[in-house]
C-alpha positions in Angstrom: 102.0 83.2 108.3 101.2 82.5 111.9 100.9 78.9 113.2 97.8 78.0 111.2 99.0 76.0 108.2 101.9 73.7 108.1 103.8 74.2 104.9 105.6 71.4 103.0 109.4 71.6 103.1 109.4 71.6 99.3 107.8 75.0 98.9 111.0 76.9 99.1 112.8 74.8 96.5 109.9 74.8 94.1 109.1 78.4 94.3 112.5 80.2 94.7 113.4 80.1 91.1 113.5 83.8 90.7 113.5 86.5 93.3 113.7 89.6 91.3 112.7 89.0 87.8 113.3 91.2 84.8 109.8 92.7 85.4 110.9 93.9 88.8 113.9 95.6 87.4 111.8 97.4 84.7 109.1 98.4 87.2 111.6 99.6 89.7 113.6 101.4 87.1 110.7 103.2 85.4 111.2 106.9 84.8 110.5 108.9 88.0 108.1 111.7 88.1 109.6 115.0 87.0 110.1 117.5 89.7 110.3 121.3 89.6 112.7 122.9 87.1 115.8 124.4 88.6 117.1 127.0 86.2 117.1 125.2 82.9 117.5 121.7 84.4 114.6 119.4 85.3 115.1 117.6 88.6 114.1 113.9 88.6 112.2 113.1 91.8 111.6 109.4 92.6 107.9 108.6 92.9 106.0 106.2 95.2 104.0 104.2 92.8 102.4 100.7 92.5 105.0 98.1 91.7 104.1 94.6 90.6 105.4 91.6 92.6 106.0 88.9 90.0 104.3 85.6 90.6 101.8 87.0 93.1 99.4 89.1 90.9 99.8 91.8 93.5 101.2 95.3 93.5 102.5 97.4 96.4 103.3 101.1 96.5 107.0 101.6 96.7 109.6 104.2 96.0 110.6 103.7 92.3 114.1 102.5 91.6 116.5 100.4 93.7 114.3 100.6 96.9 111.4 99.0 95.0 113.7 96.3 93.5 115.0 95.3 97.0 111.6 95.2 98.7 110.1 93.3 95.7 112.8 90.7 96.3 111.7 90.4 99.9 108.0 90.0 99.0 108.8 87.5 96.2 110.8 85.2 98.5 108.2 85.4 101.2 105.5 84.4 98.7 107.5 81.5 97.3 109.3 80.2 100.4 107.2 81.2 103.4 103.6 81.2 102.2 101.5 82.3 99.3 100.4 86.0 99.4 96.9 87.0 98.5 95.0 90.3 98.0 95.5 92.6 100.9 98.7 90.9 102.2 101.1 93.6 101.0 101.0 97.1 102.3 103.6 99.8 101.6 104.4 102.7 103.9 103.9 106.3 102.9 107.6 106.8 102.0 107.6 103.6 99.9 110.7 102.3 101.7 109.0 99.6 103.9 106.4 96.9 103.4 104.1 95.1 105.8 103.4 91.5 104.8 100.2 90.2 106.3 99.9 92.9 108.9 96.7 91.4 110.3 98.5 88.1 110.9 101.4 89.6 112.9 100.0 92.1 115.5 102.5 94.7 116.8 104.2 93.6 120.0 103.6 89.9 119.4 106.4 87.5 118.4 106.6 83.8 117.6 104.3 84.1 114.6 106.6 82.1 112.3 107.3 78.4 112.3 111.1 77.6 112.7 111.6 76.8 109.1 109.8 80.0 108.0 112.0 82.0 110.3 115.1 80.4 108.7 113.9 81.7 105.3 113.3 85.2 106.7 116.8 85.2 108.2 118.2 84.1 104.8 116.4 87.0 103.1 117.9 89.4 105.5 121.3 87.8 105.1 121.1 88.2 101.3 120.4 91.9 101.8 123.6 92.1 103.9 122.2 94.7 106.3 120.3 96.8 103.8 116.9 95.4 105.0 115.8 95.3 108.6 113.0 93.1 109.9 110.5 94.5 112.5 110.5 91.2 114.3 114.0 92.0 115.5 113.0 95.2 117.4 113.7 94.9 121.1 110.8 97.3 121.7 107.5 97.0 120.0 108.4 94.3 117.5 106.3 94.0 114.3 106.9 90.7 112.5 105.1 91.9 109.4 107.5 94.8 108.7 110.4 94.8 106.4 112.1 98.1 105.8 115.2 99.7 104.4 117.8 99.9 107.2 119.6 102.8 105.3 118.3 105.8 103.4 116.9 104.9 99.9 119.7 107.1 98.4 122.4 105.1 100.1 124.7 103.5 97.4 124.3 100.2 99.2 120.6 100.0 98.1 121.5 100.4 94.5 124.4 98.0 94.8 122.1 95.4 96.3 119.4 95.9 93.7 122.0 95.6 90.9 123.4 92.4 92.4 119.9 90.8 92.8 119.1 91.8 89.2 122.3 90.2 87.9 121.5 86.9 89.6 118.5 86.5 87.2 120.9 86.3 84.3 123.0 83.6 85.9 121.4 80.1 85.4 120.9 78.5 88.8 122.4 81.4 90.7 119.1 82.7 91.9 118.2 79.5 93.8 118.3 80.0 97.5 119.5 77.3 99.8 118.6 78.8 103.2 118.8 75.5 105.1 122.5 74.8 104.3 124.9 75.4 107.2 126.8 78.0 105.3 123.7 80.1 104.6 122.5 79.7 108.2 125.8 80.8 109.6 125.8 83.9 107.4 122.2 84.6 108.5 123.2 84.4 112.1 126.2 86.7 111.6 124.0 89.3 109.9 121.4 89.0 112.7 124.1 89.7 115.4 125.6 92.5 113.4 122.2 94.2 112.9 121.4 93.8 116.6 124.3 96.1 117.4 122.9 99.0 115.3 
């Protein structure tokens, strides 16, 4: 959110219990639309479809499969740790590989829309994605703080590996809890930020 409402520091700890729940995995892993037949084989083509974001009551149109699982993770953590999302706060792009969170709150070309503690959470989300997700607020030209997008093609093996890792965390008691304000996490977040800035 922009500098309109001061959030309590306890929001992240209370709401970060699950980033990508089992529902996210099932929605993202739903059978893709069938494409044209090639000879006798049927080619499976991933489809852009509405995907639920658990805990929000919202859906966003994403590319089914690992891409959706990764971007749902971003949206969930924003909802629980930055600020509550409401109807109209999530918009997917045509390709289903990027989301805009509250695009009306973060106008293109404008920076500084996040409080310092909110920015730490965003940095931690990016660090957890280990370079698979890029934040529009880091653009040197025409920054867009609402935009979170895949930094690699959706078919890149790193997207599936990240989706699988996030999914496994749900099955590990306590492992899904983020601690973005610890020195270790903040150092990792800064390292990822610097690495992404060189790409």
